[in-house]
N, C-alpha and C positions, 0 to 999 in steps of 0.2 A: 377443150383442154389442151389443144395443140400449141397455144401461145404461152403456156406456162413453162417455166424452167424447172428442172428437177430440184427438189427441195435441198438435197445435199449440195448441189452445185451452187444454189443461192447462198448457202452458208459456207461455201468453199471447204466442204468436208468430203471424206470418202464414205461410201455406204458401210454401215456397221459402226459408225462413230459412237463413242461412249456418251453417257449423259453429261459428264463433265466437259467433254470436248464440244458437245452441242451447245451447252450453256455459255462456254467461253467464246465460241464463235459468234453466238447471237449477240452477246454484250459488245463484242468488237464491231460487228457490222451495224448494230443499232446505234452505237455511238457515232460511227462514221456518217450515217445517213440521217441522224436525228434532225427533225425540222428546226429545233432551236439552234443547231449549228449550221444549218443550211437554209436560212430564211429566204422564201420566195423561189426556191429551187424545186420545180415540179418533178424533175427526174429523180432527185434525192428523195423526195416525198414518196414517189412510187416505189423506189427501192426499199425504203423504210417499211412500207406496208408489205412488200414481198417478203422481206426478212421476217417480219412478225408472223406472217402466215406460215412460213416454213417452220419457224420455231414452235408455233402452236401445235403442229402435227408431230414433229420429231421429238418434242419434249414430253409427249404423252405416250407411254409405253404401248397402250392399246392401239392408238392411231398409228404409231410408228410401225407396229407389227403389220397392220393392214396395208399401210403404204408400201412397206418393203415387199409384201407379197403380191399386191394387186396394182401398185402405182396409184395414180390420182383417182382411179375408180374405187379404190378401197376407202377413201376418205371423203368422197363426194356423195351427198345424200341422194343424188339423182341416179346413182348406179346401185345395182343390187348388192354389191359387196360393201357399200358405204354404211355409215352408222345409222342411217335412217331407212335403209331399204331392206326388203325381205324380212328375215328373222333378225333384224338388227338389234342393237343393244339399247334402243330407246324404250324397250319394254312394251311397245304398243301391240304386239302380237301375242295374245293370251291363249296358251294351249287349252286352258279350261273352256274358253269361248269356242274353240274349234270342236271340242267334244260335246259342248252344249248343242251346237248346231247339228251335229251328226246323230248323237244318241239321246238328245233331249235333256241333257244335264248329266253331271258326274254322279249324282245320287242314284240309288237303286242298285248299286253293285254290292254284293254281299261282302261284309267284313269278316274278320276272324271270329267274331262273336255271333255271327248270323244276323247282325243288325244292318240296316240299310240307311243311307243318307237321304234325307228328304229333299227331293229336287226342287221343291217349292219354298224351301227355307231361304231366308235372306243370305246373300253372299257378298262379301266385301270385294271390291275391285282390287286388282293387283297393282303394285307399285310400278312406275315407269322411271326411266333414267334419261338424263340429258347432260350435255357438256356445255361449259361456258368459259370463255377466255376473257380475263380482265387485265387491265394495265396495273402497274405497280401502285399507282395513286388510287385507282378505283378500289383495289383490295384494301388499301390502308384506310381510306376515308369512308368506304361504304357507298353504295349507289343503288339505283333501280335499273333492272335489265329485263328485257323481254326475250324469252326463249321459244323456239318452235319445237313442238313435240307432236308425235302421232299417238293418239290414245283412243280407247274404246269409249263411246258415248251412247246415250239412249237415242235410238233411231227417231228422228224428227217426223218421219213420214207416218209411223204407226204409234208413236208415243210409247214405244217399248212393248206393245202387245204382241208384235210379230204378225198380226193379221192385216191384210190389205184394207185400205180405206173402205168404209161401208160394210165391212164384214166383222165377224167376231170369232173367238175361239168356241169350240163345242166340246161337250162332254165326250170322252173317249167311249165308243160303243163296245170295245173289247173288255175293258175293266170297269165300266160303269162309273168312271170318275174316281175310283179308289186308288188308281196308280199302280196296283199290283194284281196279279192273277194267281189263282190256286191251281196247281196241277196234281193229279193223282197218278201214282205209279205202283204197280204190283211188284213186290220183291219176295225173296224167300222168307222174309220176316213178316210178310203180310202187306196190306195196303198202306202206302205212305203218302202223305200229303205235304206239299211244300209251296211256299209263296216266292214269287220272283217279280221284279219290275215288269210292268206291261211293256212288251216290245214295241207296241204301236205308238204309245205316247211317251215312252221313256220314263214312266213312273210319275208323270205330272198329272195325269187324270184328264188332261185336256189335249185336243188336237187342233191344228190350224188348217182347215180345208183350203183356204185361199191365203197363202203366205204373202207378206209384204214384199213387193219386188225390190225394194231398196236394201233391206237387210236380210232377205231370203228367209224370213220367219224367225230369226234369232232375237229380234227386238233391239239389237245394238249394232252399231257400225264403227269402223275405224276411220278416223279422219284427222287431218292436220289442225292443230290448234295453237294459238299463241297464249303464253302464260307470263304474267308479270311476276318478277322475283325481286324481293328486297334483299340486297346483299349487305350483311352486317359489316360494320367497320372492323378491321383487324383480321378478316378472313385470310387464310394462308393457302399456298399452292397445294393442290390435291386434296383439299378438304371438301366435304359434301354438305350441302344445304338441303333440308327436307321442307317441302311445301305441302302442308297437309291438305288432303281433299282434292288435289289437282292431278291425281293419277287416273287409272281406268275406272269408269263408273261401275258401281256394283249392280247386282241383279236381284229381283224379287224384294226390292226395298232396302238392299244392303248398301252400306256406305261406300264412298269412293276411296281408292287407294291414294298413295302419296306420290309426289314428284320428287325425285332425288337428283339434285343438280351437282355434278362434279365440277370443281373449280380449277382452272389452270391460270396461273398468274405469270405474266411475262416479266422477265428480268428488266431492271432499269439500267440505263447507261452510266449513271453516277452513284446511285444508292444500292446498298446491299442489305438485305434483311437478316437479322440475327435474333430470332424470337420476336419480341416486340420492340427491340432496339434497331436502329438504322446506322449503318457505317457509311462514312463519306471520307474520301481521301482528298486533302487540300494541298495544293502546291503553293509555296511561298518562296520569295527570293531570299538569297543569302543575307542581304542587307536587312530585310524585314525580320528574319529570324534573329539576327544579332541585335538590332536596335529596337525591335518591337514595332507593331503596326496594328491599325484597325482595318480588318478585312471583312469582305462580304461573304457570308456562308449560305449556300442554298439549303433549304429544308423543305419538308413536305408542305409546310404552311407558308412558303415564300422565303425570300432572302432575309437574313438577320445579320446585324453587325456584331463582330466579336473582336476583342482586343487581344492580340497575340503578345504575350509578355516578352521583354527583351531577353535574349539568351536562350530562346526556344531551340531545343535539340531535334534533329531528324528522328522521326518515329514517335514523337510525343503525341499523346492522345488527350484531347479535350472533350469534355462532356457538356452537351446542351440539354439540360433537363426538360422532360416533357415535350421533346421535339420529335419523338419517335412515333410508333404505331399504336393506335388505341387498343387496349386490352379487350380481346373478343369476349362479348357478353359480360363485361366487367366494367370497372371504373379505372380512370387514369390512363396514362400513356407510358410507353417506354421512352428511352432517351436517344438522342443522336450522338454518336461517337465520331469525333473528327480526328483522323490520323494525319499528322503534318509531314509532308515531304518537302525537304529543303532543296531548292534547285541550285546546283553549283554551276556557275558559268563555264562553258566549254571553250569559247573563243574570246580571248582578251587582247586588247591593244597593248603596245609597249607601255603607254602611259598608265593604263589600268594595272598592268603588272607591277610597275614602279610603285604605284599607290598601295597595292596590296602587300608588297615587300616591306614598305615603310610601316604599314599597319601591323604586320607580323612582328617587325622589330620593336614596335612600341609595346606590343603585348608580351613579347619574350626578349627583353634586352640581353645582348651577349649570347644569344642562342647559337650564332654562327662562329663564335670564337673557338679556336682550336680545331676547326674543320678545314679540310682542303678546299681549294677553289671548285673542285668538281662536285662538292656537296653543298656549296653555299646556295642560298636562295630558298631553302625549305621546300615546300610542296610546289612552289611555282617555278622551280628549275634554276639553272645557273644564270646569273646576271651577265648580260653582254657587256663587253668593255668597249 
């Protein structure tokens, strides 16, 4: 981790920067080092990836909090404080499984009504969570991704029985396979009998004389797994996708839980999302705005040609229909909205100034009559003699 730069330093921010500051800094840096603007520049490509990695962490409140507290160890799965370590947020560590291995199941503990939960009943596996970062285009168009998760699965060594190979479970000698034992107690009201889960077998009625060495007799193990995820077109930042049956495996024939994937979408150097619409700011020259021109406009589906009408004013918004983002789980697309910025020349030669003064006089004949010499020349200043 020593060769990594601090994520705040990468984005040229101070620690504690707001979400808006992080987003603006990312857009600025991503545009600066974007491969399209730096073709063949390996250093720019490396910096672009570094900026993306920093934004992925700092734009996620949960990851940002861990990074602020633990540094790189807080967001690296190889460290205990990371998302995939210890009791991390990937959901792979099931407290019910811990109790199962210690007490032989959560069932058998008396409820308020005196009823007990059957430890041999099917139990659905718990859900697990994972995070996934997408580019702007991947979120808009949809894609397939593979995520790494830690989940509870059936032990392959014992096929879930919990018994070592070549052995099997046996009927509990204390309860005779019933799962509970009857106790008798003398009280001032007489002799009372009560039933409670068998402490030896945990209410299961079976014991494992020779536990499987791989799963320690629980029948399940926690291990890393890769899961393919279909990302629907139109998914937005911080939305969650549920992948059914890809969570922790159940026990006693119960179904598996689900995998819940939280999506983080990177900002784009040029486009900005607004619902299912996409905004794009286009710069055109003063002449093109006045005379009209055919210009090339980038969209999510590639460049398209658009005719800018003569006399277009700064701030004018054009609409490219159905060039936006597909409607999530629906039909159709949003639009692309193009805001026009007219570039006014800052440095002009004397010849150019003369031409523009002549042009202005053609538009506004007699405009300078009645004015003093100090105000002649309109917005282009006083004419030299």
